[in-house]
C-alpha positions in Angstrom: -8.3 59.4 -42.4 -9.6 61.8 -44.9 -6.5 64.1 -44.4 -4.5 60.6 -44.9 -6.3 60.7 -47.9 -5.9 63.5 -49.5 -2.2 63.6 -48.7 -2.0 60.4 -50.6 -3.9 61.9 -53.5 -1.3 65.0 -54.0 1.8 65.7 -54.1 1.6 69.8 -53.3 -1.6 69.8 -51.5 -3.0 73.4 -50.9 -5.9 74.3 -49.2 -9.2 76.2 -50.8 -12.4 77.2 -49.0 -15.6 77.2 -50.7 -19.4 77.6 -49.7 -22.9 76.3 -50.3 -26.4 77.3 -49.9 -27.4 77.6 -46.6 -30.9 75.9 -47.1 -29.3 72.7 -47.5 -28.2 72.6 -43.2 -31.7 71.6 -43.1 -30.5 68.4 -44.0 -28.9 66.9 -40.4 -25.1 67.2 -40.5 -24.0 64.1 -40.6 -25.8 63.4 -44.1 -23.8 66.5 -45.8 -20.3 65.3 -44.2 -20.8 62.0 -45.4 -21.8 63.5 -49.0 -18.7 66.0 -49.4 -16.3 63.5 -47.6 -17.3 60.5 -49.7 -18.2 62.0 -53.2 -15.5 65.3 -53.3 -13.1 63.8 -50.2 -14.0 67.4 -49.1 -13.7 68.2 -45.7 -16.5 69.9 -43.7 -16.5 72.7 -41.1 -18.6 74.2 -38.6 -19.2 77.7 -36.9 -16.3 78.1 -34.1 -19.3 80.0 -32.2 -22.4 77.6 -32.4 -20.6 74.1 -32.9 -22.6 73.6 -35.5 -21.9 72.7 -39.3 -21.1 76.0 -41.4 -21.9 76.4 -45.2 -18.1 75.9 -45.8 -16.0 73.4 -47.1 -12.6 72.9 -47.5 -11.0 71.2 -50.7 -7.4 70.4 -51.4 -5.9 70.7 -54.8 -2.5 69.9 -56.2 -1.3 73.1 -57.0 -1.4 76.5 -56.3 -3.7 78.4 -58.8 -2.7 82.1 -60.5 -6.4 82.8 -59.6 -6.0 82.2 -56.3 -8.4 78.6 -56.4 -11.1 81.0 -57.7 -12.0 78.2 -60.9 -11.1 74.8 -58.8 -13.2 76.6 -55.7 -16.5 77.5 -58.5 -16.1 73.6 -59.5 -15.9 72.0 -56.8 -19.0 74.4 -55.4 -21.3 73.5 -58.5 -20.5 69.2 -57.9 -21.2 69.8 -54.6 -24.5 72.0 -55.0 -25.7 68.7 -57.2 -23.9 66.0 -54.2 -26.1 67.6 -51.9 -29.2 68.4 -53.8 -29.1 65.0 -54.1 -28.9 64.1 -49.9 -31.5 67.0 -49.6 -33.8 64.7 -51.8 -33.4 61.7 -49.9 -34.1 63.3 -46.9 -37.3 64.8 -48.1 -38.3 61.7 -49.7 -37.5 59.6 -46.6 -39.4 61.8 -44.6 -42.9 61.4 -46.7 -42.1 57.6 -46.6 -42.3 57.5 -42.3 -40.7 54.6 -41.0 -44.0 52.1 -40.3 -44.0 52.0 -44.1 -39.8 51.4 -44.5 -40.6 48.7 -41.9 -43.5 46.8 -43.7 -41.0 46.7 -46.6 -38.0 44.6 -44.5 -39.6 41.3 -46.1 -38.0 42.4 -49.0 -34.5 42.4 -47.5 -32.6 39.0 -47.2 -30.5 39.0 -44.1 -29.6 35.4 -44.5 -30.4 32.5 -46.8 -31.0 30.3 -44.0 -32.0 32.5 -41.4 -34.4 34.5 -43.5 -35.4 38.4 -44.1 -34.6 41.7 -42.3 -38.6 41.3 -41.2 -37.9 37.8 -39.7 -34.9 39.1 -37.7 -36.9 42.4 -36.7 -40.0 40.2 -35.4 -37.2 37.8 -33.2 -35.3 40.7 -31.8 -38.7 42.0 -30.7 -39.4 39.2 -28.8 -36.7 39.1 -27.1 -36.3 42.9 -26.5 -39.2 43.0 -24.5 -38.0 39.6 -22.4 -34.5 41.4 -21.8 -36.1 44.9 -20.8 -36.9 43.0 -17.4 -33.6 42.7 -16.8 -32.4 45.6 -17.9 -34.7 47.7 -16.4 -36.4 49.2 -19.5 -40.1 49.3 -20.1 -40.9 46.3 -22.5 -43.4 48.6 -25.0 -40.8 50.8 -25.3 -38.1 48.7 -25.9 -40.6 46.1 -28.1 -41.6 49.1 -30.2 -38.0 50.1 -30.5 -37.0 46.7 -32.2 -39.5 46.8 -34.6 -38.2 49.8 -36.2 -34.2 49.3 -35.6 -34.0 48.4 -38.8 -36.5 50.1 -41.0 -33.8 52.7 -42.5 -32.0 50.2 -44.1 -35.0 51.5 -47.0 -34.6 54.4 -46.7 -33.0 56.9 -49.6 -29.7 58.0 -47.7 -29.0 54.8 -45.7 -29.2 52.9 -49.6 -26.9 55.7 -50.5 -24.5 55.8 -47.5 -25.0 52.2 -45.3 -22.5 54.3 -43.1 -25.4 56.3 -42.0 -27.8 53.6 -40.5 -29.2 53.7 -37.3 -28.3 57.2 -37.3 -31.3 58.4 -40.2 -33.3 55.7 -38.1 -33.1 58.1 -35.0 -33.4 61.2 -37.3 -36.5 59.8 -38.8 -37.9 58.9 -35.3 -37.3 61.9 -33.8 -38.8 63.8 -37.3 -42.0 61.7 -36.2 -42.1 63.3 -32.8 -41.6 59.5 -31.3 -41.1 58.8 -27.7 -37.0 60.0 -27.3 -36.2 56.5 -26.0 -37.4 54.8 -28.7 -35.4 57.0 -31.1 -32.3 57.0 -29.3 -32.4 53.1 -29.3 -32.7 52.9 -33.2 -29.1 54.5 -33.5 -27.5 53.1 -30.0 -28.5 49.2 -30.6 -25.7 48.9 -32.9 -23.4 50.1 -30.1 -20.3 49.5 -29.3 -19.4 48.9 -33.2 -15.8 49.0 -32.2 -13.1 48.9 -29.6 -13.2 52.8 -29.3 -17.1 53.4 -28.9 -19.1 53.8 -26.3 -22.0 51.3 -25.0 -25.0 52.5 -24.8 -26.4 52.9 -21.0 -30.2 53.9 -21.6 -32.2 50.6 -20.3 -34.4 51.0 -23.8 -31.0 51.3 -26.0 -29.3 48.2 -24.0 -32.1 46.2 -24.1 -32.7 46.3 -28.5 -28.6 46.1 -28.3 -28.7 42.8 -26.7 -30.9 41.5 -28.3 -30.2 42.3 -31.8 -26.5 40.6 -30.7 -27.6 38.1 -29.2 -30.3 36.9 -32.3 -27.2 37.1 -34.7 -25.1 34.9 -32.2 -28.2 32.4 -31.5 -29.0 32.5 -35.0 -25.6 31.6 -37.1 -24.8 29.0 -33.8 -28.1 27.4 -34.9 -26.9 27.4 -38.7 -23.3 25.7 -37.9 -22.0 29.4 -39.0 -19.5 30.2 -36.3 -16.3 31.7 -36.4 -12.6 30.0 -37.4 -9.2 30.4 -36.9 -9.3 32.3 -40.1 -12.2 34.0 -40.6 -15.3 35.9 -38.9 -17.0 37.1 -41.9 -20.2 38.2 -40.0 -18.7 39.9 -37.3 -19.5 37.5 -34.4 -16.8 38.0 -31.9 -17.4 41.4 -31.9 -21.1 40.9 -31.3 -20.1 38.9 -28.4 -17.2 41.4 -27.2 -20.1 43.5 -27.2 -22.5 42.0 -25.0 -19.7 41.5 -22.6 -19.0 45.6 -22.6 -23.0 46.2 -22.7 -23.4 43.9 -19.2 -20.0 44.8 -17.5 -20.2 48.3 -17.9 -23.8 49.1 -16.8 -23.4 46.5 -14.4 -26.5 44.5 -15.6 -27.6 41.1 -14.0 -28.6 39.3 -17.5 -28.6 35.4 -17.3 -27.2 34.4 -20.7 -28.8 30.9 -20.8 -32.4 31.8 -20.5 -32.0 34.1 -23.2 -29.9 32.0 -25.3 -32.4 29.7 -25.1 -35.4 32.2 -25.7 -33.8 33.6 -28.9 -32.7 29.7 -30.1 -36.7 28.7 -29.7 -37.5 31.8 -32.1 -35.0 30.6 -34.9 -36.1 26.4 -33.9 -39.6 27.8 -34.5 -38.9 28.4 -38.2 -35.5 25.9 -39.0 -36.7 22.4 -37.5 -32.6 21.9 -39.0 -31.5 24.0 -36.0 -28.1 22.8 -34.3 -29.5 21.0 -30.7 -30.5 23.2 -28.2 -27.9 21.8 -25.5 -25.5 21.8 -27.8 -26.1 25.7 -29.4 -26.0 27.0 -25.3 -23.0 25.1 -24.2 -21.0 26.0 -27.0 -22.5 29.7 -26.8 -20.9 30.0 -23.1 -17.6 28.3 -24.1 -17.3 31.3 -26.5 -18.6 34.0 -24.7 -15.5 32.7 -21.9 -12.7 33.0 -24.1 -13.9 36.3 -25.4 -14.1 37.4 -21.6 -10.6 36.0 -21.1 -9.7 38.5 -24.2 -11.1 41.5 -22.7 -10.4 41.0 -18.8 -6.7 40.1 -20.3 -6.7 43.8 -21.5 -7.4 44.8 -18.0 -4.6 42.6 -16.8 -6.9 39.6 -15.1 -5.7 35.4 -15.4 -7.4 33.7 -17.7 -7.1 30.6 -15.6 -8.9 32.8 -12.5 -11.7 33.0 -15.4 -12.0 28.9 -16.5 -11.9 28.1 -12.6 -14.7 30.0 -12.3 -16.7 29.2 -15.4 -16.0 26.0 -14.6 -18.1 26.0 -11.7 -22.4 25.0 -13.1 -24.9 27.3 -13.6 -22.6 30.1 -14.6 -24.2 32.5 -17.4 -24.1 35.9 -15.0 -21.1 37.8 -16.9 -21.5 40.8 -14.1 -21.3 38.0 -11.2 -18.4 36.0 -13.0 -16.1 39.0 -13.1 -16.4 39.8 -9.5 -16.2 36.5 -8.1 -12.8 36.7 -10.4 -12.0 39.4 -9.0 -12.6 38.1 -5.4 -10.8 35.0 -6.3 -7.7 37.3 -7.1 -7.3 38.8 -4.8 -7.6 36.1 -2.3 -4.9 34.0 -4.0 -2.8 37.2 -3.3 -2.6 36.6 0.2 -1.1 33.9 1.7 -4.0 32.0 3.0 -5.1 32.0 -0.6 -1.4 30.8 -1.8 -1.2 28.2 0.8 -4.9 26.9 0.3 -4.4 26.8 -3.3 -1.4 23.8 -2.9 -3.4 22.4 -0.6 -6.4 21.7 -2.7 -4.1 20.9 -5.6 -1.9 18.6 -3.1 -5.2 16.6 -2.0 -6.6 16.9 -5.9 -2.9 15.1 -6.8 -3.2 12.9 -4.1 -6.8 11.8 -5.1 -6.1 11.7 -9.1 -3.3 9.1 -8.1 -5.4 6.4 -5.7 -8.5 6.9 -7.6 -6.7 5.4 -10.6 -4.9 3.6 -8.8 -8.2 1.9 -7.4 -10.6 2.2 -10.5 -12.8 4.2 -8.3 -13.6 7.7 -6.8 -13.8 8.4 -3.5 -16.3 11.7 -3.7 -18.5 11.3 0.2 -18.9 11.6 3.3 -16.0 10.8 5.8 -17.2 8.1 8.8 -16.8 10.0 11.8 -15.7 7.2 13.9 -13.2 6.3 11.3 -11.3 9.7 12.0 -9.0 9.2 14.4 -6.7 12.0 14.4 -7.0 15.3 15.9 -6.0 17.1 12.8 -8.5 15.3 10.8 -11.3 15.9 13.3 -10.6 19.4 13.2 -10.1 19.5 9.2 -13.8 17.9 9.0 -15.4 20.4 11.6 -13.3 23.1 9.7 -14.8 21.9 6.5 -18.7 21.6 7.4 -18.5 25.5 8.5 -16.7 26.5 5.4 -19.2 25.2 3.3 -21.9 26.2 5.2 -20.2 30.0 5.7 -19.7 30.0 1.7 -22.7 29.2 0.5 -24.2 31.7 2.9 -22.1 34.4 1.6 -22.3 33.6 -2.3 -26.1 33.4 -1.6 -25.9 36.9 -1.4 -23.3 37.9 -3.8 -20.8 38.5 -1.4 -17.6 37.2 -2.8 -15.4 38.8 -0.6 -16.8 37.2 2.4 -16.8 34.0 0.4 -13.2 34.2 0.3 -12.6 35.1 3.7 -14.6 32.1 4.7 -12.6 29.8 2.5 -9.4 31.1 4.2 -10.4 29.1 7.4 -9.4 25.9 5.4 -5.9 27.1 5.3 -4.8 25.9 9.0 -6.4 22.9 9.2 -5.2 21.8 5.7 -2.0 22.6 6.6 -1.7 20.5 9.8 -3.6 17.4 8.4 -0.7 17.1 5.5 1.8 17.8 8.5 0.3 15.4 11.1 -1.6 12.9 9.1 -0.7 9.5 6.8 -3.3 9.8 4.1 -2.3 6.4 2.9 -2.9 4.4 5.9 -1.9 1.1 6.4 -5.4 0.2 7.7 -7.4 0.1 4.5 -11.2 1.5 6.0 -8.9 4.2 7.1 -6.9 5.2 4.0 -10.5 5.2 2.4 -11.8 7.5 5.1 -8.9 9.9 4.9 -9.3 9.4 0.9 -13.2 10.9 1.4 -12.0 13.4 3.2 -9.6 14.7 0.8 -12.4 15.0 -1.8 -14.4 17.0 0.8 -11.3 20.1 0.4 -11.8 19.3 -3.3 -15.8 19.9 -2.4 -15.5 22.6 -0.4 -13.1 24.7 -2.9 -15.3 24.1 -5.4 -17.8 26.0 -3.8 -16.0 29.8 -4.8 -13.9 28.1 -7.5 -12.4 25.2 -9.8 -8.8 25.2 -7.8 -7.6 22.8 -10.2 -7.9 25.2 -13.3 -5.4 27.5 -11.3 -2.3 27.7 -11.7 0.6 27.5 -9.5 
């Protein structure tokens, strides 16, 4: 980006190298790099032997100077010396202040008019991080301390000058104060992932704070009904949700979204009696996560209808398990058994929908054994009972491939039933009983997915 900017500023770009006092290298490299880039559009250089920042820079001029650029270099060195002196002053002053006093000033910064100050936000994130810690194998005390301090650098001189360094400066200040390494790391990494190309945090303390920070933001804006629209997302809530999804999936974490959303909502509701209803926030946010998950998985070639089919089941708030269910369902539907069972389940659902609408009733319920006259329907009833038991047993131990194998046993008896049995029998009692048997097909498949949401 800096190269393109310089190219746009010059018609005859000529690179010249200058230097600055080595004493400035005591300041974190990112501060110096940012200062030279932002103020002078200069490139920083690294020592090829150590890989560390060198006391050299490259500036780009628009001409070939007759004195080999000595005056231009001298002028840039003078300006850069002043800029780096400012950066060093900010760094030294911030080290004197320390993080805890900075944290206490967060009450002077408004996060959002309806969501309170940054101090209010930090209190909520701290409580949530301690709760999430148990789900991500983090130490609650470390997660809580990191969350307490995670926004402190917002009041630092350095971040005031260079906002893009927030988080990173918090880490440097924590390291300078000899804080726990995991706390220091979390102060930088809780902002991750900052975008599509950014890595997710993997250290458990960082993960706990990152999830808490993003979840508090999402629940807070949902509670005040400031949700993204088709034309805008000013608070980058889609990115926050995608960040949570990526952190959970890439670390293979078991985080129950419902309980964490509810915990975050209670904190917001305690400060805002006008907050949107808890159940409305929870349901709407889960749907939002489902949409974001579809976008994320679609890029990996996963069908969005399969995500719908799994999300439609009750209690689906564990993102990692949802993905594993979807993967198992996808593999199953690519087999002959899966494809034919889907067709049979849809046929059963269509017949039920027509007959229930016509009769203005529902046929949910257990069929009467004495009315099962045909061998094919008796065999189907027995198969359904076994499949229900086997799929539930497999799902209880999170063996989704096993659940699909159990479900495959329905394929043959369902095919035989439709070949051999007339559902709309002349005898009203037998007809009703067979429609109940169709509802049992629907119930059996609902153990693993809502087949009505699967296209094909």
